[in-house]
N, C-alpha and C positions, 0 to 999 in steps of 0.2 A: 377603619376597623382596628381592633386591638388584637394582638397575638399574631401568630403565623398562619398562613393559609393551610388548608388540609393538603394531604399529598396529592400530587398531580401525576396520574399514572403515565401519561405520554412522556412527561419529563423524566421519570424514572427510567423508562425504556430508552429514550433518546440519549440520556447520559450514560446508560449502560453500553449502548452502541458506540458512543463517542469514546468511552473508556477503552473499549476493545480496539477501536481505530487508533487511538493514541498509543496503546500498548504495542500493537503491531508496528506502528511507525517507529517507536523507539527501538524495537528489536531489529527492524530493517536498517535503521541508522547505525546501530551497533555493528551489525554484520558488515555494513558498508565501510565503516572505519577500520575493520580488521582485514577486509578483503579488497580494498580499492585504494588507489592513490587519490584522495579527495583533493580536488582542485578548485572547487567553487562551493560557496554556501548554497547556491541555488541548484541543487541536484535532486534526483528523484526521492531518495530516502528522506531528506529534509522536507520535501513537498508533502509526502505522506504523513509525516509527523505533524507538521504545522496545519495541514488540512483538518486533521482530527482536533487540534487545538481550536481552530476557528469554528468548527462544528459545535464543540462544547460551549464556546463563547456565544454562538448564535442561539443555541437552545436555552442557555442560562438567561441571556438577555430577553428572549421572548417570554420565558416563564416569569421573569421579574416584572416586565412591562404588563403582562396579563394580570398579575396579582395586584400591581399598582393601580391598574384600571378598575379593579374590583374594590379599591379603597384601602388596601394595605399600605403601610408606610414602607419607604424604601428599605429600611433596615430589617423589615420583616417580610420582604417580598418573596423570598424563597421558602419552601417548606422546611420544617425542622429537620436538622441533620445536614443540610447543604451549606452550612456556614464555612466549612473548610474548603468547599468547592470554589468559592469566591477568592479565598486566599491563595489556593492552588493555581487558579487561572492567572491571577496577578503575578505570582512568582514565576510561573511558566513563561508568561509573556516577557517579563523583565529579563529572565535568564536568556530567552531566545534573542532579544534585541542586543543584549550585551555579548552574546555569542557571535552574532553577526559582526558587531564592531571588532571583537577580539580577532576573529578569523580574517577580517579585512586588513587589520593592522599587522598581525603576526603569523598568519597562515594557519595550517591545520595540524592537529595532533594525529598520530597514527597509532593503531593497535591499543595497547593497554593505557597509554598516556591519555587517551581520550576519556577514559573512565574517571580520571583524577582531575580533570579540568574543572575549575570552580564554576564556570558557567554551565557545564554539563551537570554538575551536582545540583545546582539551583534548578535546572530544568527537571531533573529527576525528582527533587523534593516537590516541585509544583505538580508534577504528574501524580505523585503519591497522594498529595492533598486533594487534588481534583477527583481522583478515583475514590478516595476514602469518603468523600461527601456522599456519594451515591450509596455506598455500602452502609455507612452510618445511618442515613435516612431510613433505609429499609430495615435495619436492625432495631432502630428506635420504635418503629411501628410494630414490629414483631413482638416487642416486649410491652407494648401498650395494653392497658386493660381492655 
């Protein structure tokens, strides 16, 4: 098939929930960095954040495979507006892996220093792009004739 698939209502809702989950996870992680002596990458705040990431990955993969099964090309497998979601998920994952490596080698930042960490900035940009895809998809449909 040519073009992009029509909007997928369950995917909009699933990504909205995943976006809230990720947002809550990042707030919990920020609180944790300000109020705790972080000693491990594998702590509850990171678990909440990355569980939201993996939920968003799972929803996106399922929507992409479902569209592919209906005959859409891989590059067109997600509805219009979700292009930034793929970029955001990739950046979020890359930032997370690099953050794990950085923390393993050099330890953890505390308080405000955690906000300026390059890996945390990459994770934040990935979160922004992931969430922006859902918002953009809905806004594009709202403006459609």
